[in-house]
C-alpha positions, -999 to +999 in steps of 0.1 A: +314-085-556+316-063-587+290-070-614+299-083-648+287-064-678+273-087-705+259-060-727+287-059-752+282-097-759+244-094-763+247-062-783+271-080-807+247-109-811+219-084-818+241-066-844+248-100-861+211-103-870+214-074-895+184-056-880+190-020-871+176-006-839+145+014-845+138-002-879+104-016-887+117-052-886+133-044-852+101-029-838+081-059-850+103-081-828+095-065-795+092-033-775+093+002-788+127+018-788+118+040-758+096+018-736+063+035-730+065+059-760+036+043-778+002+029-768+011-006-778+041-026-787+047-056-809+057-075-778+021-072-764-003-101-766-007-136-752+006-158-780+031-149-808+039-184-821+020-177-854+046-151-862+076-173-859+098-175-891+135-168-897+129-130-902+108-127-871+134-146-851+161-122-861+139-092-852+132-106-818+169-114-810+179-079-822+152-060-803+158-077-770+196-079-775+200-042-779+185-035-744+214-029-721+201-047-692+224-078-692+245-082-661+258-109-639+262-105-601+240-074-600+211-084-578+197-049-573+185-030-604+172+005-611+135+011-616+119+033-643+119+041-680+154+054-686+175+033-664+152+003-659+174-028-654+207-011-649+226-020-617+223+001-587+246+021-585+256+024-622+276+048-644+281+047-682+303+019-694+300+014-731+300+037-761+265+051-765+256+048-728+238+079-715+242+090-679+204+086-674+207+049-683+195+047-719+217+036-748+221+053-781+228+037-815+238+054-847+218+039-876+210+047-912+179+065-899+199+086-875+203+084-837+180+059-819+176+060-781+168+027-766+156+024-730+157-004-706+129-028-699+107-012-671+080-031-655+048-016-670+058-027-705+077-059-696+064-084-722+087-113-731+061-131-751+081-129-784+108-148-766+083-173-753+072-178-789+107-186-800+111-211-771+077-227-779+083-231-817+106-253-838+142-240-836+156-217-863+194-212-866+206-179-852+240-164-858+257-161-824+293-148-822+301-160-857+285-195-852+250-209-852+228-218-823+191-228-821+167-200-815+151-219-787+184-218-767+192-182-776+157-171-766+160-189-733+193-173-724+180-138-733+148-144-714+166-156-683+188-125-682+157-103-688+139-119-659+170-114-638+167-077-646+130-076-637+134-093-604+163-070-596+139-041-599+115-058-575+143-066-551+154-030-552+122-012-544+093-037-538+069-011-525+075+013-554+058-012-579+025-002-562+032+035-568+037+036-605+010+053-626-005+020-639+001-001-608-022-029-617-006-030-651+029-033-637+019-059-612+002-080-640+034-079-661+056-090-631+034-120-622+030-130-659+067-128-666+077-148-635+052-176-640+058-179-678+095-179-672+092-206-645+070-227-668+099-227-694+128-230-670+139-194-678+143-181-642+172-188-618+165-201-583+178-169-566+154-148-587+125-173-583+129-172-545+129-133-545+099-132-568+079-158-548+086-139-516+074-106-532+043-122-546+033-140-513+041-112-489+037-079-509+015-084-539-012-108-528-019-089-496-023-058-517-052-074-535-066-093-506-077-062-486-102-035-497-106-023-524-091-054-540-077-036-570-056-005-576-069+030-583-067+041-620-063+078-623-084+104-605-121+102-597-149+127-589-153+134-552-166+104-532-159+079-560-131+053-566-116+048-601-111+012-613-091+007-645-102-020-670-078-021-700-048-013-678-062-030-647-089-056-642-087-071-677-049-075-676-048-088-640-075-114-644-059-136-671-025-133-656-037-144-621-057-172-638-024-185-653-007-182-619-036-201-603-034-229-629+004-231-628+007-231-590+009-267-578-019-282-557-011-280-520+007-247-523-007-221-499-007-197-529-031-218-549-062-209-531-051-173-528-048-169-565-080-188-570-100-164-547-088-133-567-096-149-600-131-158-588-138-123-574-125-105-605-145-129-628-176-120-609-169-083-613-165-089-650-199-105-651-214-076-631-200-051-657-213-070-687-248-073-671-248-036-663-239-025-698-247-055-721-224-058-750-200-031-737-186-047-705-152-052-722-151-019-740-144+006-712-113+023-699-125+027-663-155+028-641-163+046-608-179+032-577-188+047-543-156+050-523-173+045-490-190+013-500-161+000-520-130+009-500-138+024-465-166+002-451-157-034-462-133-055-442-126-077-472-130-068-509-165-070-523-174-103-539-198-085-563-199-049-573-232-050-592-251-030-566-225-001-570-225+001-608-244+028-627-242+034-664-234+070-658-202+062-640-186+041-667-161+057-691-159+044-726-132+051-752-150+047-786-120+057-806-098+030-791-099-008-794-094-020-758-118-048-765-091-069-781-069-064-749-099-076-729-109-106-749-090-132-729-103-118-697-138-123-710-129-159-719-114-165-684-144-150-666-168-170-687-150-202-678-147-194-641-183-182-636-199-206-661-220-176-672-238-179-706-238-140-706-200-139-706-198-169-731-220-149-755-199-118-749-168-137-758-184-150-790-194-115-800-159-101-793-143-128-814-168-122-843-159-085-842-121-087-838-110-123-846-106-120-884-079-092-883-044-108-885-029-082-862-054-091-834-044-128-834-019-124-805-048-113-783-075-137-794-067-166-772-087-187-748-080-193-711-053-218-719-035-192-740-041-212-772-055-194-802-093-192-801-114-207-828-144-184-822 
């Protein structure tokens, strides 16, 4: 069956918002024009409901609507930055389509190249915020529809695109540069979409199969986490801001949202318990800095080669000399929720104190609000 291209419809809705691709208002509504071109995007973060107002709604609808990833009857999608979300196979269809998969838009600022939604930067949280907030009227094909409905339609089609990328090349998700980061984004998107009814059954079935039979086994065998970059001889590199501290809160959500009695419930819970203990091990090794590191290194033989199951604790393998900090960056805000989750799961006063200190340091800045949430994803009070 030939696929149906819905991009012209979604692009028209995006244009009706009066927010140009690449403009500041457009960028505030979602992902950077070319996914991955900046260190952080306005779509990042766990809770965006505090931003919701009519201007923000228009920015969100425009940003996501200008992504040319909207198709029906296209179960298999391309993977990667340029053509992420395009059907497989695909060739240019609309004005502005590039053979590589991106779309171009002529704006008052010049030519803007917009990429598809690839898995490493796949945050739909602005759309969740619209669905979770009181409705605002949105112009749609000359009429008006509630923002809650518009966001749900866009999100469902975006999730269809994401699952199509998994369906196409399931093993390749583990080979991308930030494999833990990509995996966290997939799990988070699938579970948050299911929570809001924004995933079709065909896509839910494919995603659940991939999670149960590809993803969870990946983390249930040594080392229990992906490698982040290269390491000195004999060591294994573990990523924090792109790995452990993004995986932990996402798998915590999955654990909580999975119904009791499901065989996945205990599997998610075991991963959350292990990663929470690792978080405690790190904080106890470098007090006050356990959530301000980019990566750490551990002995590869003891961490990967010898164990038959992932280590429940890594404290005996940690040394302060094998922890890499990034003092010029602010990864702590990305890690705050992981600290809160680990504190709840372990019951550790050490982690509770660490979370309190992190909130005191970062909680007052308005731009940090999307990150400063507790285990339940509600805004933290300190």
